[in-house]
N, C-alpha and C positions, 0 to 999 in steps of 0.2 A: 504494500500500500504506500502510495507516494506521501500522503500526509503523515502516516506513522513514521516513515523514514525521516521526514522533515523534523519531527519533534523529538526523535531519539537523541539522547545526549551526544554531543561531540567531544573529542578530546579536549581536556582543559588547556586553555591558552596560558602560557607562562605569565606570571604576575607582572613582570616588567613590561609586558605588551598590552596589558589590560588598561586602556585609557580611562575606562569608567568602572570604578569599583561598585560593589553592590550598594554601598552607602551613598555613592554619588548618584547612581541610578534611582535609588529611593528618593533622594532629595529632589530629583527632577520629576519623577512620576507623581508623587503625592500632591504637590501643588497644581500640576496639570489636571489631575482628577478633580481636585477641589474646585478649580476654576471652571472646568466643564460642568461640574455638578451645580455650581452656582448659576451658571447660565441656563441650565435646564430647569432648575427650580424657578427661576424668574419666568421661563417660558410657561411652566405649569401655572404659576401665579397669574400670568397674563391671560391665559385661556380661561382660567377659573373666573377671573373678574370680568372678562369680556362676556362670558356665558350669561352673566346677569343682565347684560344689555340685549339679550335675545339671540336665538339661533341664527337669524339673518346676519347679525353682525359677526358672529363666530365664523359663519360660512364665508362672508365677504373678506374678512381678514385672512382666512385660510387660503382662499383663491389668490389673493394679492401676494401673500408671502411666497408663493411658488415663483412668481415673476421677480419679486424683490430679491430672492435668494440667488437668481442668476447673476445679478450685479455683485452681490456679496462674494460669490465664487470667483468672479473676475479679480476682485481686490485681493482675496486670499491667495489666488494663483500667483499674482505678482509677489506677494509676501513669501509664499512657499518657495517659489523659484529663487528668490533672493536668499532665502535662508539656506538652501542647498549650497549656493555659491559661497555665502559667508561661512558656513560650517566647514567647507573644504579649505578655505583660506585660513581659518583658525587652526585646522589640523596641520596645515603646512607652515604655520607660524609666520604668516605674511600679514602683519597688521595693516600695512599701508593699503593693500588691495582689499582687505576686509572692510576697512573704513570707507573706501571708495564704493564698494558694493552696497554697504548699508546705506550710504547717502543717496545712491542712485535708486535704491528701492523706494525711498521717500519721494524722489522726484517723479518717478514713473507712476507711483500710486496717486500722487496729487493730480497729475495731468489727466490720467484715465478717469478718476472719480469725478472730477469737475465736468468732463465731457458727458459722462453717464447721467449726472444730475440734471444738466441742462436738457438733455434728450427726454428724460422722463417728465420733467416739469412741463415741457411743451407738448409731448406726444403721448404721455402715459394714459390719460383718460380715453383717447381714441383707441389705443392698443387694447385696453381692458374691454371696451365695448365690442371691438372686433373679435376678441378671443372668447368672450362669454356672452354671445348675443341672446341666449335663451335664459340667462340668469334672472331671477326675480329682482324687481326694482330696488327693494330695500337692501338686498345683498349687494347689488351693484353700487349703490350709493356709499355703503360702508367701504367697499373695495376702493373706490376712487378717492375717498377721503384719506384712507390709510396710506395709499400710494403717494399722494401728493406730499404728505408731511414727511414720510420716511425717506423720500428722495432727497430731501434737504440734508439728511445725515450721511450721504454717500462719502463726501470728502473726509469726514471724521472717522467713519468706519474704515476707510482705506488706510488712513494714517495710523490709526490704532493697530490695525493688523500688521502694518509694516514694522512698527516699533516692537510689537509683541514677537514677531518673527525674529528680529535681531536678538532680543533677549533670550529667546528659546534656543537660538543657534549657539549661544554661550552656555546653555544649560542652566540659566538663572531664571527658572520658571516661577520661583516664589514672588518675583517682582510683578510678573503679569497676573499672578493670582491676586495680589493685593490691589492692583489697579482695577481688575475685574470686579472685586468685591465692592469697591467704591462705586463703580458705575452701576452695578446691580442693585445696590441699596437705593440709589437715586431713582432707578427705574421702578422698583417696587413701590416706593413711597409715592412717586408720581402717578403710577397706575391707580393706586387706591384713591388718590385725590381726584383724578380724571374720571373714574367710573362712579365712585360712590358719593363724592361731594359735588362735582360739577356735572355729573350725568352726561358726559360728553361722548359716550359710545366709542366708536373706532378711534376718533381723535384723542380720546382720553388715554388710549394706550400708545398711539403713535408719537405724540409730543414727548412724553417721558423717555421713550426709546431714543428719539433724536437728541434730546438734551444729554442723556447719559453717554451717548457715543462721543459727543463733543468734549465732555469732561474727561473721558478716558483717553481721547486723542491728545489733549493738551498735556495731561500728566505723563503719558507714555512718551511723548516727544521730548519733554523736558528731561526725562530719565535717560533717553538715548544720547543726549548731548554730554552726559557725564563721562569722565575719562577713567573711571575706576574699574572698568572691565576690559576684556580682550578686544572689544570693538566699541566705537562711538561715532556719532554723526559729526560731520564737519560742514559748516555752512558754505564754505567756498566750493566744496565738492557737490553741493546740492543745487547750486545756482544755474548749472548748465548740464546738458546731457553729455555723458561720456560714451560714445558709440561702441567702443570696444568692450567696455564692461557691460553696457546694456545688452549687447548681443549674447554675452554669457548668461545674464539673468533671464533674458527672454527665451534663450535656448531651452531653459527648463520651464519657464513660466508659460510660454505659448502652448506647448503640448498639454501642460497641466490645466491651463485655462480652457483649451478646447475640450479636454476630457470633462472638466467640471461643468462647463457651460452646456455641452450636449447632454450631460447627465441631468442637469436641471431643466433643460428644454424638454427632455423626455418626460420629466415630472410634470411640466406645464401641460404637455399634450395629454398626459394621463389625468391631470386636473380638469382639463376640458371634458374628458370622458366622465370623470366623477361628477362634474357639474350637471350631467344629464340624469343622474340617479335620484335627484330630489334633495331637499334641504336636510333631512335626517342623515342620509348617508354622507353628504358633504360635511356636515358638522362632525360626524363620527370620524371621517378621514382626517379632518383638520385637527381635532383633539387627539386622535390616535397618533398623529405625527409628532405631537409634543411628547408623548410617552415613548415613541420610537427614538426620538432624539435623546431622551434621558437614558434609555437603554444603550444607545450607541456611544455615549460619552467616553466609555472606557476605550473603545477602538480609536476614537478621535485623539484622545490623550496619548495613547501608545504610538500613533502615527507621528506625532511631533517628536517623541523620543527617538524613533527610528531615524528621522531626518538628522537630528543632532548627532547621534552616536555614529551611524553609518557614514554620514557626511564627513565627520572629523577623521574617522579611520581611513577613508579613501583619500582625503586630503593629505594625510600623513604618509600615504603610499603603502599602507598595510592592509592588503586585500584579505589576507588570511584572518586578521582580526575582524574585519568587516563581516566576513562570512560567519565567523564564530558568534559575533553579536547578533546577526540576523536570526540564527537558530535560537539563541538564548532568549532574545526579546519576543520571538514568535511563541515559544513555549509559555513565557510569562503572560503574553497577551491572551492566549487561550485560557489559561487558568483564571485570570482576572475577569475575562468576559463571561465565563460560566458562572462565577460567583455573583457578579454584578447583575447579569440578566435575570438570574433566579430571584435576586432581591427585588428588582423592579417589578417582576411579575407578581410577587407576593404583595407589594405595596399598591398595585393598581386597583384592586377591589376596595381598598381602604380609602383611596383618594377620589374615586369616581363619585361618591355621594356628595362631595363638595361642589360638583358641577351642577349647574342649573340646566340639565338636559333631560330629554325624555328617556323612558326606560328602554325603548327599542334602540335608541342611539347608544346608550350605555352598554347594552348587550353586544352590539356590533364592536364597540371599542374593546371590550374584553377579548373578543375572538381575534381581532386583528393584532392586538398587542401580544397575545400568546403565540400566534404564528410568527410574528416578527422576532420575538425574543429567543425562540428556539434556534432560528437560523443565525441570529446575532451572536448567540453564545458559542455555537460549535463551528460555524462556517466563516463568519465575517472577519475573524482575526487573520485568516489566510487570504482575504480579498481586499482588506483595508490597510491595516498596519504593515503587512508584508509588502504590499504594493508601494507604500511610502519608503520602505527600505530599498527597494529596487530603484525607485526614483532618486533617492539620495545618493546612490552610487553612480547616477548618470544615465540609467536605462529608462529615459523618459518617454521615448517613442513607443517602446513595447507596452508600457503601462497605459499610454494613451489609447493605442489601438485595441488592447485587450478590454479596456473599459467601454470604448465605443461599441465593440461587438457585443459584449455581455449586457450592457445597460441600454444603450440606444436601440440596438436591434432586438436582442432576445427579450429584455424586460418589456419593451413596448409591445412586441408581437404577442408575448404570453399574456400580458394584461388584457389586450383586446379579446384574446381567445377565452380566457377564464372569466373576466369581469363582464364582458358584453355578450359574447356568443353563447357562453354556458350559463349566463345569468347569475354569476356569483357576486356581482357588485364589488364593494370595497374589499371583501374577503379575497376575491380573485386578484386584486391589486397587491395585497399583502403576500400572497403565495408567489406571484410573479417576481416580487422583490427578492424573496428568499432563493428562488431558482436562479435569478441573476447572480447572486453572490456565489452560488455553487459553481457556476460556469467560470466566473472571474477567479475564484480560488484555485480551480483546477489549472487555469492558465498560468497564474502566478507561481504555483508550486512547480509546475513543469519548467518555467523559466529559471527559477532558482536552481533546480537540480541540473539543468543543462550547463550552467556556468557561463553562459553567454553574457550575463550582466557584468561580469568582471572585465570585459573588454571595453566598456564604455568609459568616457572621460568627460568632465565638465571644465576643469581649469587646467 
């Protein structure tokens, strides 16, 4: 069995070649998990509070989030591409180029986010109307309101992600955790005021989100200018584009952004499919995605660890260490994913009574969360975190094409077959997601075992 071979222990790497001790890995992983958990808890709080504004608002915000997330993925792709480059320069002990790469991440993120913000402010409403023509009027109004407000947060979101990527490249994840804590507290307090005091519906959630992103961006940027780490921003390096460094960053970021954008575009297409199922199923899918995100936070956290660890090993020219850590981190990802997904599944029935949703909607949520968590526990570690490890080594084109095939092609086709033609609705959407992960996991494991990822270079 390929997966069994993958997770079997490898020979112990000599201690002098272990760039990351167990203590250092723990110091990286724990803050990342806490940060992701905070974000997911805020997401749960958001959907809980929005649910008191009615299912139409829940459905509207859910449909809108699918489009909004496309832009977020673009910003995180730039940050992730830059973090691979920065990590490898840290591993090679080249601070000058590491600082240049970090500074250019900020420049590229700022330019891209402003362009995206302007486009959505001018054309967002028309886009929503074209994509969801049959959506009920109340749902569409909530959708348009939310989109217009959160579009204003694009520059802040992009700059925060750029700064967070720089600190994660250094392994200093406790900093991003603290900044995330500040932003999330602001968001939750703002949501409570917007929903329960001002009764502002979708706007009551959108404005706190936007404000919290700007606070996070300012704090994170200020931290990145400090010179007490392996990397720091330099203003003179941010004022103009460095085409040579930008090509390195975009060489990783563009395949990653294509992968992520097409992934989210597929979700938008599936959102359009879900929009034909009625308000109850739309609300179940929207709320279910919040639980899915909570369950997936372990995989997201471990993906960041893979980028830092594998990137620095490859930058140092130690491919054997990179392979050893890929195996070690994959085993750890699997163990943590099983424990975490079981815990989320146990919590779901306890949290659902807090939502102001119908019983049929809650029943659907329980079913799709159970389906998701089974696949997330046993399969996703081989399709998510492992893929990040291959990307950190420079094997970005393979991970892109594997994702396009498994997600854009297989998940979309399977979703229409199961959800539409077989009449399974959102349950079919959840099953198709799990089967997508199975295909992607098989491809990633094959690539790792082939050893072809070792031939790729970034810097």
